[in-house]
C-alpha positions, -999 to +999 in steps of 0.1 A: -187+030-181-150+021-177-133+025-144-107+048-159-134+075-162-153+067-130-123+063-108-104+094-118-135+116-114-143+103-080-107+101-067-089+133-077-056+139-060-049+170-039-026+186-064-054+187-089-075+210-066-081+247-073-076+273-045-108+292-039-099+313-009-089+312+028-102+285+050-134+297+066-141+271+092-135+277+129-138+241+141-108+227+160-084+206+139-066+175+150-030+171+137-005+143+140+031+154+147+055+126+137+087+127+157+122+114+148+132+081+162+158+077+189+189+056+181+204+048+148+185+039+116+169+005+121+175-023+097+145-041+083+140-077+094+151-094+062+146-131+054+164-150+067+193-130+081+178-106+106+150-115+130+124-088+137+126-065+166+103-076+194+074-052+199+082-048+236+117-037+227+108-014+199+100+017+220+134+018+237+153+012+205+134+030+178+106+050+194+106+087+200+129+102+227+109+114+257+130+146+257+118+154+222+082+149+233+088+173+262+102+200+238+072+195+215+048+196+245+062+230+256+059+244+221+022+232+220+015+249+253+030+281+242+005+282+213-025+271+232-026+237+215-042+208+234-024+174+235-049+147+229-025+118+229+011+107+227+025+073+217+062+073+219+066+038+204+048+051+173+066+085+175+034+105+173+019+133+193-017+143+186-024+180+190-057+199+186-062+236+180-083+262+162-073+270+126-059+303+138-038+287+165-024+261+141-016+287+115+003+308+140+020+278+156+032+263+123+036+294+101+012+282+074-019+295+056-050+272+055-071+275+023-102+261+007-096+240-024-122+230-049-117+194-060-119+187-098-151+178-116-173+196-091-161+176-061-163+188-025-143+217-012-115+205+010-092+223+035-056+226+022-024+239+036-002+264+018+034+263+028+055+238+047+049+238+085+079+254+103+089+251+140+114+269+162+151+258+160+150+240+193+120+219+183+124+215+145+151+187+146+127+165+166+099+167+141+096+147+108+062+159+097+030+177+107+001+158+092-036+167+092-035+203+083-044+193+047-075+173+039-069+169+002-068+133-010-033+117-015-042+084-031-065+065-055-077+030-053-060+009-080-088-013-092-106-014-126-140-027-135-144-041-170-166-019-192-181-050-208-181-077-181-199-102-203-168-105-224-145-112-195-125-144-190-126-143-153-115-164-123-123-169-087-093-161-064-091-199-057-086-206-095-059-179-096-042-195-066-043-229-084-027-214-115+001-199-094+007-231-074-002-217-040+013-243-016-011-271-005-019-277+031-014-240+040-042-215+046-026-188+067-037-202+101-022-182+129-017-151+108-034-118+106-035-099+073-040-061+076-057-042+048-054-004+045-085+014+031-089+051+025-125+050+015-154+026+008-170+002+032-171-035+042-203-055+042-201-086+063-231-103+048-216-100+013-183-115+025-201-144+041-222-150+010-191-148-012-171-173+008-200-197+009-203-194-029-167-206-031-176-236-009-158-222+021-179-228+052-155-213+078-156-176+071-124-158+083-127-134+112-128-098+100-121-068+124-130-033+112-106-008+127-113+030+127-082+051+122-081+089+126-118+093+123-121+070+093-150+045+092-164+018+070-190+035+048-206+011+023-225+025-006-198+042-027-176+033-057-146+024-034-166-006-020-152-024-050-117-019-036-126-029-001-145-061-011-119-071-037-092-069-011-110-088+016-124-114-007-091-122-024-074-125+010-103-144+026-104-169-003-066-175-005-058-173+032-089-189+047-073-197+081-060-161+086-077-134+105-083-101+086-081-066+100-093-037+078-080-003+089-103+025+076-087+059+075-095+092+057-078+097+024-053+123+037-016+123+045-026+120+082-050+091+075-026+071+053+003+075+078-018+067+108-033+036+092+001+021+083+016+030+117-013+017+137-014-016+117+024-021+121+023-015+158-010-033+165-001-056+194-036-068+197-041-082+162-004-085+155-006-085+117+023-102+098+014-087+065-001-054+054-018-051+020-022-016+004-041-010-028-041+028-027-014+052-040-005+082-060+023+094-083+055+101-064+056+137-074+022+144-059+035+138-024+050+164-001+086+156+009+079+156+046+049+133+041+071+109+022+096+110+051+068+102+076+054+074+054+088+059+049+093+059+087+061+041+092+069+015+066+104+010+081+087+005+115+066-023+098+096-041+083+117-037+114+089-055+133+089-083+107+058-072+089+057-076+051+040-048+032+026-054-003+013-025-024-003-021-059+020-005-085-008+014-102-032+010-131-023+037-155+009+024-172+043+039-171+030+075-167+009+066-136-018+087-151+002+119-153-002+141-184+032+158-184+048+134-209+071+120-183+072+085-167+061+082-131+059+054-105+033+051-078+039+055-041+039+037-017+048+009-041+080+027-050+092+025-013+121+001-008+103-012+023+073-024+001+069-054-021+056-037-052+030-056-071+025-053-109-001-067-132-004-094-159-030-107-183-035-144-173-052-172-192-051-208-181-071-237-165-066-258-135-029-256-126-017-249-162-011-214-175-015-211-212-005-175-216+007-147-194+017-113-206+020-077-193-014-062-185-019-033-210-053-024-222-046+013-226-060+013-261-093+002-247-092+027-218-090-002-194-056+005-178-022-010-177+002-021-150+023+006-133+060+003-133+092+022-139+120+039-120+116+059-088+127+096-089+126+098-051+143+066-039+178+054-048+184+019-061+185-005-032+215-028-028+193-059-033+183-046-067+218-038-079+220-068-103+185-065-117+195-042-146+171-015-136+171+012-163+183+047-156+156+070-145+150+107-153+182+127-156+202+095-152+191+090-116+198+055-104+164+048-088+145+020-072+129-002-099+091-009-097+075-035-095+092-064-077+066-091-085+033-095-104+001-113-107-032-114-126-046-079-129-061-073-163-099-067-159-104-088-190-090-118-170-103-104-137-116-117-104-151-127-097-162-108-066-194-098-048-198-061-041-229-044-026-249-075-034-238-076-070-215-102-087-188-083-106-155-088-124-128-065-111-091-063-120-063-039-114-030-041-094-053-037-064-060-074-068-023-083-068-013-067-035-039-089-015-030-119-037+006-116-026-004-108+010-023-140+012+006-160-003+030-144+022+006-153+051+007-189+039+045-188+038+047-174+073+024-202+086+045-230+070+079-214+079+069-208+115+081-172+114+076-140+093+095-136+061+094-098+068+113-078+043+116-105+016+133-084-012+168-096-006+156-133-008+134-128-039+162-110-058+186-137-048+162-164-059+154-148-093+135-164-121+134-200-109+105-194-086+085-171-109+066-173-142+089-149-161+068-125-182+086-117-214+058-103-237+042-069-236+048-034-223+033-008-200+040+021-222+076+032-219+089-002-206+090-036-222+089-070-207+122-090-209+139-121-195+145-117-158+134-086-139+117-058-158+099-026-151+065-040-161+061-072-140+093-074-119+104-110-116+069-122-127+040-141-111+047-166-084+053-203-085+040-206-050+052-240-039+086-235-055+090-201-038+081-215-004+105-245-008+133-221-018+126-198+011+126-228+035+160-238+021+174-203+027+162-206+063+181-238+066+213-224+051+209-189+066+216-173+033+196-155+006+224-155-020 
C-alpha cells in the first residue's frame, strides 16, 4: 500500500472533521495563552551580521511584560480558571478550567468532531476566543481548546520497496559533499514530533549497521502531555528523522520533543525547544506540517512568534515543504504551500530524485511521482507571508491574486521514495522518502557547519540567497505540478541540493568579510 493512502487516512487535518454535536466531556482542560512580547519586533540572528540574543538577556528584551501577565491573571481569577504555570521568557501562561468555565471565559463553543475515515472523535472549538478590551491586546492566541490535528508527517514509503534505488544517509552525505572532519560535535539537534515513537534499540542497531560504534545521545522530551508511543505508522517519521541526523551528525546530541498533534502541542514543542537552556539546541528539524489555509490566523501568529524566538536565539529551523506537489494535497484546484515551511523564519526543504555513486551525482531532478501515487515535492508561493527582502532577487512568481508572497522551498535534497533512505523502523529494514528526510538532512549539515565555524549560522537565508547557485547542485529538470524547475531558484527545489564543503567554505569566507552579499 502506498503511503499516500495510508498517511492521509491516518493523519486527517482538523478542517476535514465533521461536527457531530456539543462537547460532552467535563474533564478540566489545559490551555496555553500566548502573550505578546515586550519591546520592538526582534531581528533574527542572521549569518554573519547579527549575533544571537543571549538566553539570559532574552526575557528582559523579548519576553512577556509582567504587567500583561498580571492583567491575564486577574481575568483568569474572575472566571475561576487555575494558573498552572507562567514562563515570561516564553510568553506563555498555562490555565486550567472546566469546559464550561473556558467557554464562558473565552466566548467560544466547544464541539465534538468526527475525524474522517472513521477516526476518533476530537474536541474542537467553534469561534475565535475573545477577551475583554483591557486584556485582549496582551494576548496573541489561546491554544488547546481545539484537539483537532493541525499537521501531517511528510514521509512516504515506497509501495514496491524491492524496486528502489536506495541509499544510507552516509551515502547521500557523500554525494552532497558533506564537509570532512566534521560530525556535529558540541551541537544539539532538536526534532519536533507530533506522533509516533522512538525505539532506542532500533537506533543502536541501525547505527552499528552503518559501522558507527559511538551512538549519539538521544533525549526524549515530553511536551504538553505528548509522549513517545512506538507501534504506529508515524514511527516511520520519528526513526527516519533520528537516523538521518544520527548518521550524518554522529558527534551531535539529539533531543526529540514529543507533543500532541494540536495547535497547542506544535507551538509548545517549538517554543520549548527554542528556549531549552539545558540541551541548548542550535538546530530544530520539523517534518510535520499542513496547508497554510488550514491554520487559524491566531495560531499562525503564535507559531510565527515561536519561530522568531528560535531565530533570535540563533537557532536554525529546517522544515519539510510537503509531499503532495504544488497543491499540498488540497482538492480545490488551487496551489498551496505547506506551513511551517512557508514561514520566513524557516529553511524550507524541498525534494529531488537523486542517482549517483560515491561522490558523483549522475542525475538529479525534481521529485515528482504523482502519476504513481508516490508523491511530489511541495513548493510554490505563500498566500499568508509576504516576499522577504532576502528573496527579492530570486524571481519568485506571483501568487494567487497577484500577491507577492514568500517562495517555497529554499533548498532541497534527496526525497523521492524510489531513491529513498534505508532505515530501521520497529525492527524492520525499510526504504522511506519524502521531504521529511530533507529537513533532518539539512539540520545535520547545519550542525556540522556550526561545529566548524565555532558559532551558529542561525537564520541563514540572507547568506544562502547571496551565495546562490555556486554552492548548490542546481536542479533544472522536472516539475511539482504547477511549477517547473529552472536555472537558479525555483518553486520546486529552491536553490537545489547542497555542495556541502563549498557551502561551508563560502559561509566561512562571509564570516571573515562580515558580509553576505
